[in-house]
C-alpha positions in Angstrom: 19.9 17.1 -37.2 19.7 14.2 -34.6 20.8 10.5 -35.1 18.1 8.4 -35.7 17.6 6.1 -32.5 19.1 2.6 -32.6 16.8 -0.4 -32.0 16.7 -1.5 -28.4 18.1 -4.9 -27.2 15.8 -8.0 -27.7 15.3 -8.3 -24.0 13.0 -5.5 -24.1 9.4 -6.5 -25.8 8.1 -5.1 -28.9 5.7 -2.3 -28.5 2.1 -2.3 -30.1 1.7 0.7 -32.2 -2.2 1.2 -32.1 -2.4 5.1 -31.4 0.5 5.6 -34.2 -1.4 3.8 -36.6 -4.6 6.1 -36.3 -4.9 8.9 -39.1 -2.6 11.6 -39.1 -4.8 14.3 -37.4 -4.4 12.3 -34.0 -0.9 12.9 -33.8 2.6 13.7 -35.4 5.6 11.7 -36.0 8.5 12.5 -33.9 12.1 11.4 -33.6 13.2 11.7 -29.9 16.0 13.9 -29.5 19.5 12.3 -28.7 20.5 12.5 -25.1 24.1 13.1 -25.2 25.2 11.3 -22.1 22.1 9.3 -20.8 22.4 8.0 -17.3 19.9 5.7 -15.6 18.9 7.5 -12.0 16.2 5.1 -11.1 14.2 2.1 -12.4 11.1 0.7 -11.1 11.7 -2.7 -11.0 8.4 -3.5 -9.5 6.5 -2.2 -12.4 8.9 -3.8 -14.6 7.7 -7.1 -13.3 4.2 -5.9 -13.6 4.8 -5.2 -17.1 6.2 -8.7 -17.7 9.8 -7.5 -18.2 12.9 -8.8 -16.3 14.5 -5.7 -14.9 18.0 -7.4 -14.7 17.8 -8.5 -18.5 19.4 -5.2 -19.3 22.2 -3.3 -18.0 21.9 0.0 -16.6 23.5 1.5 -19.9 21.0 -0.3 -22.0 18.1 0.8 -19.8 19.5 4.4 -19.8 19.4 4.4 -23.7 15.9 2.8 -23.9 14.2 5.2 -21.5 16.0 8.2 -22.9 14.8 7.5 -26.3 18.3 6.9 -27.7 17.4 3.0 -28.6 13.9 2.4 -29.2 12.2 -1.3 -29.3 12.1 -2.7 -32.9 9.1 -1.3 -35.2 8.2 1.6 -32.9 6.9 4.9 -34.5 7.0 7.5 -31.8 4.2 10.2 -32.1 3.4 13.3 -30.2 -0.3 13.2 -29.5 -2.6 16.2 -30.5 -5.1 17.5 -28.0 -6.6 21.0 -26.8 -7.7 22.1 -23.7 -9.2 24.4 -21.3 -6.5 25.8 -19.3 -7.7 27.8 -16.2 -11.2 27.9 -18.0 -9.7 29.5 -21.2 -9.9 27.4 -24.2 -6.7 26.5 -26.4 -7.9 24.9 -29.5 -4.2 23.3 -30.1 -1.9 22.0 -27.2 -0.7 18.6 -27.9 2.6 17.0 -26.5 5.3 19.7 -26.5 7.8 17.7 -24.8 6.4 14.2 -24.6 6.0 11.3 -27.0 4.4 8.0 -27.0 6.4 5.3 -27.9 3.5 2.5 -28.1 1.6 0.5 -25.9 2.7 -2.6 -24.0 0.7 -5.7 -22.7 1.0 -6.0 -19.2 1.4 -9.4 -17.0 -2.4 -9.4 -16.3 -3.3 -8.7 -20.0 -3.9 -5.2 -19.8 -2.6 -2.6 -22.4 -0.7 0.2 -21.3 1.0 3.3 -22.8 4.8 3.9 -22.7 5.5 7.5 -22.7 8.6 9.6 -22.7 8.4 13.2 -21.1 11.1 15.7 -21.9 12.7 13.8 -24.8 12.9 16.9 -27.0 10.8 19.2 -29.5 7.5 18.3 -31.3 5.4 20.0 -33.8 3.4 20.8 -30.7 6.3 22.5 -28.9 5.4 26.2 -29.9 8.3 28.1 -28.1 9.3 25.5 -25.8 12.5 23.3 -26.0 10.8 20.1 -25.2 13.1 19.2 -22.5 12.4 18.5 -18.8 14.6 19.5 -16.0 15.7 17.0 -13.2 13.6 18.1 -10.6 10.2 18.1 -12.3 10.9 14.6 -13.7 12.1 13.3 -10.0 9.0 15.2 -8.6 6.6 13.2 -11.0 8.4 9.9 -10.4 8.1 10.0 -6.8 4.5 11.4 -6.3 3.1 9.3 -8.7 4.6 6.1 -6.9 3.2 7.5 -3.7 -0.2 8.0 -5.3 -0.1 4.2 -6.5 0.9 2.9 -2.8 -1.9 4.9 -1.5 -4.2 3.1 -3.8 -5.2 6.0 -5.9 -5.2 5.5 -9.6 -2.2 7.1 -11.4 0.0 7.3 -14.4 3.3 5.5 -13.2 6.8 5.9 -13.4 9.0 3.4 -15.3 12.2 5.2 -15.0 14.1 8.4 -14.9 17.2 9.3 -17.0 19.9 12.0 -16.7 20.6 13.3 -20.2 23.8 14.8 -19.4 22.8 18.3 -20.7 21.8 21.6 -19.1 18.2 23.1 -19.4 17.6 26.4 -19.4 15.0 27.5 -16.9 14.9 30.4 -14.6 18.4 29.1 -13.7 20.3 26.3 -15.6 18.9 23.0 -14.6 20.2 19.4 -15.2 18.3 17.7 -17.9 16.4 14.4 -17.5 13.7 12.3 -19.1 10.9 10.5 -17.4 9.4 7.1 -18.9 5.7 6.9 -17.6 3.3 3.9 -18.1 -0.5 4.9 -18.3 -3.9 3.0 -18.9 -4.0 5.6 -21.9 -3.2 9.3 -22.4 -6.6 9.9 -24.1 -7.8 13.1 -22.3 -11.1 15.4 -22.3 -8.8 17.9 -24.4 -8.3 15.0 -26.9 -11.9 14.9 -27.3 -12.2 19.1 -27.4 -9.3 18.9 -30.3 -11.7 17.2 -32.7 -14.8 18.8 -31.3 -13.5 22.4 -31.9 -12.9 21.3 -35.7 -16.1 19.7 -35.8 -14.5 16.4 -37.3 -17.3 14.0 -36.3 -15.5 10.9 -37.9 -12.6 11.5 -35.9 -14.5 12.1 -33.0 -16.4 8.8 -33.3 -13.1 6.9 -34.0 -11.7 8.4 -30.7 -14.9 7.6 -28.7 -14.8 4.2 -29.9 -11.1 3.7 -29.3 -11.8 5.0 -25.8 -14.4 2.5 -25.2 -12.3 -0.4 -26.3 -9.3 0.7 -24.0 -11.4 1.8 -21.0 -14.6 -0.7 -21.2 -17.5 1.0 -19.5 -18.3 -0.3 -16.0 -22.1 0.1 -16.9 -22.3 -2.6 -19.4 -26.2 -2.6 -19.4 -26.0 1.0 -21.1 -28.2 1.1 -24.5 -26.3 3.7 -25.8 -22.2 3.2 -26.2 -21.7 6.8 -26.1 -23.8 7.3 -23.0 -21.9 4.4 -21.4 -18.5 6.4 -22.2 -19.8 9.5 -20.5 -21.4 7.8 -17.7 -17.9 5.7 -17.3 -15.9 8.9 -17.3 -18.2 10.5 -14.7 -17.8 7.3 -12.4 -14.2 7.4 -12.5 -13.5 11.0 -12.2 -16.0 10.9 -9.1 -14.0 8.2 -7.5 -10.7 9.6 -8.4 -11.1 13.2 -6.8 -13.0 11.9 -4.0 -9.5 9.7 -3.2 -7.7 12.8 -3.6 -9.7 14.8 -0.9 -9.2 11.7 1.3 -5.5 12.1 1.3 -5.5 15.9 1.1 -3.9 15.6 -2.3 -4.1 19.3 -4.3 -3.7 18.3 -8.0 -3.2 22.2 -8.7 -3.7 22.2 -12.6 -6.7 20.4 -13.3 -7.2 21.7 -17.0 -9.2 19.6 -19.3 -5.9 18.4 -21.0 -5.0 16.8 -17.6 -8.2 15.0 -17.2 -7.6 11.5 -18.4 -10.4 9.2 -19.7 -8.8 6.4 -17.7 -9.6 7.9 -14.5 -5.8 8.1 -13.4 -4.1 11.0 -12.0 -2.3 12.7 -14.8 0.6 15.3 -14.6 2.2 16.4 -11.5 3.5 19.8 -12.1 2.6 22.1 -9.3 0.7 19.4 -7.1 1.1 19.3 -3.2 -0.4 17.5 -0.2 -1.9 19.5 2.8 -0.3 20.0 5.8 -2.6 22.4 7.5 -6.0 21.3 6.7 -7.6 24.5 4.7 -10.4 23.8 2.2 -8.9 27.0 0.2 -5.4 25.8 0.2 -3.7 26.8 -3.0 -0.1 25.8 -3.7 0.4 26.4 -7.7 2.2 29.5 -8.6 -0.1 29.9 -11.7 -3.2 29.4 -9.8 -3.8 33.2 -9.2 -7.5 33.0 -8.2 -7.6 29.9 -6.5 -9.7 28.1 -9.4 -7.9 24.4 -8.2 -8.1 25.2 -4.8 -8.1 21.7 -2.6 -12.0 22.5 -1.9 -12.8 23.3 -5.2 -11.4 20.2 -7.0 -15.0 18.4 -7.1 -16.4 21.3 -8.8 -13.9 21.6 -11.4 -13.9 17.9 -12.1 -17.7 18.5 -12.9 -16.9 21.3 -15.0 -14.4 19.5 -17.0 -16.9 16.6 -17.4 -19.4 19.1 -18.8 -16.9 19.8 -21.4 -16.5 16.3 -22.3 -20.2 15.7 -22.5 -20.5 18.9 -25.1 -18.0 17.2 -27.1 -20.0 13.9 -27.3 -23.2 15.7 -28.2 -22.9 15.1 -32.1 -22.4 11.4 -31.5 -25.4 11.2 -28.9 -28.2 12.3 -31.4 -28.5 14.2 -34.5 -31.2 16.4 -33.0 -29.1 18.9 -30.6 -31.8 19.2 -27.9 -32.3 15.3 -27.7 -28.6 15.0 -27.3 -28.7 17.4 -24.4 -31.6 15.6 -23.0 -29.3 12.2 -23.4 -26.3 13.8 -21.3 -27.8 16.0 -18.7 -29.0 13.2 -16.3 -25.7 11.3 -16.6 -23.7 14.6 -15.6 -26.3 15.2 -12.8 -25.1 11.9 -11.3 -21.8 13.6 -10.6 -22.5 15.4 -7.3 -24.0 12.4 -6.0 -21.6 10.0 -6.9 -18.5 12.0 -5.6 -20.3 12.6 -2.6 -20.9 8.8 -2.0 -17.1 8.0 -2.7 -16.1 10.9 -0.4 -18.2 9.8 2.4 -17.2 6.2 1.9 -13.5 7.0 2.3 -14.2 9.6 4.9 -16.3 6.7 7.2 -13.3 4.3 6.5 -10.7 7.1 8.0 -13.1 7.3 10.9 -13.3 3.3 11.4 -17.0 3.1 10.0 -18.0 0.3 7.8 -21.7 0.7 8.2 -23.7 3.6 7.1 -25.8 6.0 9.1 -27.4 9.5 8.8 -25.3 10.8 11.5 -21.9 10.0 9.8 -21.9 13.2 7.3 -22.5 15.7 10.0 -19.8 13.8 12.3 -17.1 14.2 9.6 -18.1 17.8 8.7 -18.0 18.6 12.1 -14.4 17.1 12.6 -13.0 19.2 9.6 -14.5 22.4 10.8 -12.9 21.8 13.8 -9.6 20.8 12.1 -9.9 24.1 10.2 -10.2 26.0 13.2 -7.4 24.6 15.0 -5.3 24.7 11.9 -4.7 21.1 12.4 -2.4 18.9 10.3 -4.5 16.6 8.1 -2.4 13.6 8.1 -1.4 13.6 11.7 -5.0 14.2 13.0 -6.3 11.1 11.3 -3.5 8.9 12.4 -4.1 10.3 16.0 -7.6 9.0 15.7 -6.5 5.7 14.6 -4.1 5.6 17.9 -7.4 6.6 19.9 -9.5 3.9 18.2 -7.1 1.3 19.4 -6.2 2.8 22.8 -8.9 4.3 24.9 -6.3 5.4 27.4 -4.5 7.6 24.7 -4.7 11.2 25.5 -7.9 12.7 23.9 -7.3 15.7 21.8 -4.5 15.8 19.0 -1.1 17.5 20.0 -1.3 21.1 20.1 -5.1 21.4 19.8 -6.4 24.5 22.1 -10.0 23.5 22.1 -9.9 20.3 24.1 -13.4 20.6 25.4 -14.6 20.8 21.7 -12.7 17.9 20.7 -13.9 15.9 23.6 -17.4 16.5 22.7 -16.8 15.4 19.1 -14.9 12.4 20.3 -17.6 11.4 22.5 -20.2 11.3 19.5 -17.6 9.4 17.3 -17.1 6.7 20.1 -21.0 6.1 20.5 -21.1 5.7 16.6 -18.1 3.4 16.9 -20.0 1.3 19.5 -22.8 0.5 16.9 -20.7 -1.1 14.3 -20.3 -4.9 14.0 -17.5 -6.9 15.0 -15.0 -6.8 17.6 -13.6 -3.8 19.4 -10.4 -3.8 17.6 -12.0 -3.7 14.1 -12.1 0.1 13.7 -8.6 0.6 14.4 -7.8 -2.0 11.7 -9.7 -0.3 9.2 -8.2 3.2 9.8 -4.8 2.0 9.9 -5.3 0.8 6.2 -7.1 4.3 5.2 -5.1 6.9 7.2 -1.4 6.9 6.0 1.4 7.6 8.2 3.1 9.4 5.8 2.7 11.4 2.6 5.1 13.3 0.3 5.4 16.1 2.4 6.0 19.2 0.5 9.1 20.4 2.6 10.6 16.9 2.5 10.2 16.8 -1.3 11.8 19.8 -2.0 14.7 19.1 0.1 15.2 15.8 -1.9 15.1 17.7 -5.0 17.6 20.1 -4.0 20.0 17.4 -2.9 19.3 15.6 -6.3 20.3 18.7 -8.2 23.3 19.0 -6.5 24.2 15.5 -7.5 23.1 13.6 -4.3 20.3 11.1 -5.2 20.7 9.6 -1.7 17.7 11.7 0.0 15.3 11.3 -2.9 15.9 7.7 -2.9 15.3 7.4 0.9 12.1 9.4 0.6 10.8 7.2 -2.3 11.2 4.2 -0.3 9.3 6.0 2.6 6.2 7.3 0.8 5.8 4.2 -1.1 5.3 2.4 2.2 2.8 4.9 3.6 0.9 2.7 6.0 3.9 1.2 7.6 5.3 2.9 10.7 8.9 2.5 11.0 11.3 4.2 13.2 13.8 5.1 10.4 11.2 7.0 8.2 10.0 9.1 11.3 11.8 12.1 10.2 9.4 12.1 6.9 6.2 11.9 9.0 6.5 15.3 10.7 5.0 18.4 9.5 7.1 21.4 8.6 8.7 23.7 10.9 7.7 27.4 10.1 10.7 28.2 8.3 10.3 24.9 6.1 6.7 25.6 5.0 6.2 25.2 1.2 3.7 27.6 -0.1 4.0 27.7 -3.9 4.8 25.0 -6.4 5.9 25.4 -9.9 5.2 23.8 -13.3 8.5 22.3 -15.0 7.8 24.1 -18.1 
């Protein structure tokens, strides 16, 4: 039996135990498995400061003990959270944290409450046949991509640190073990609501809804019904989030309801990827055999997930089933319009447009159709347009395009549209420079960095991490990370870490 974790040094703040003090049906108590030789791999010092923590107050050894679960803040009661979920459309009534645990909640420097979560800290009552461990590659993948997403301005869970455990994890091949410490506005999911709805536990469902309202106050404060406000807020947050994904070419890969957070943050980075070539049907996840979560399907899947949430909330809406449905349908019906608005707003910025005209949507869609026919790189195409906006003498077509005349015709339309924008002529280029990243975590560069890390060399990972957390800065030393893959470097499949 694993030794009980020791209290952490006093330099780390005590955690709140809000979720742990909910009734036992919400969670199961867990003791983190002891890591035999924890070693700090990377610590997010910027996030430490956001949390009001001095990263230098603890030694690397003390951080390794804390972030591995070997030492815990005083008063901590670790729990594995219970939830259900629709996985690729099939309902599983009990999932839960099978290799993760919630240490508690921490107040950040701005007075917000955030969860502190360990991923890979051993078996829990929800592990089923799993070992509860995490391998180094998936831990570092989530660390890097989540921090890149944050730097892109997209809501996401964040990585506080990564720790090597000093043990081997059995996957397809033996892998070095690791633990990720992540921070989130909360880990309440659509699947959490499904867990209690499936059991027809209305008191627990109401308690969960009230907690969600407290942790994530609705933006529509004038709503006359709190649970309508909860659903409306979830619709708004998911619409904004998925539109932001689409605007940077992000493919989540596993948009199950247990990975849909009520906070509106990106949750779980298992088989995620970024587009190189623009293809609406792009699928990377090795387990998405039918393209359910393809890049272009993500808006529709977000709406599907929100419909499952609405079903869970029906008993809280009204005692009469039909009146309850009548309450939720107008809210759900907002989603296509809201995600369309957010997407159009984001794509306008990518083209340097601040105003709104009826021509904008056809202009954007015609560009995307051209990009698909040309098999154009998503990120580089928009960076090329950024250059064009600031330099009229720049060659017209993006490098490698064969349909120069078609692009020239589209460019003439775009430039006429830019000419109707207010402000000085340099303003569109400035807008585009803030909307079109120079670099994203290219799939091939990430895989190369992870392969080096598995071999014991963390240097390439740290270099890539620094580059992708400054996505809008064009620096010569990072140019190697900006280029698309050669044919032999293309990553066509990504994998979950379990």
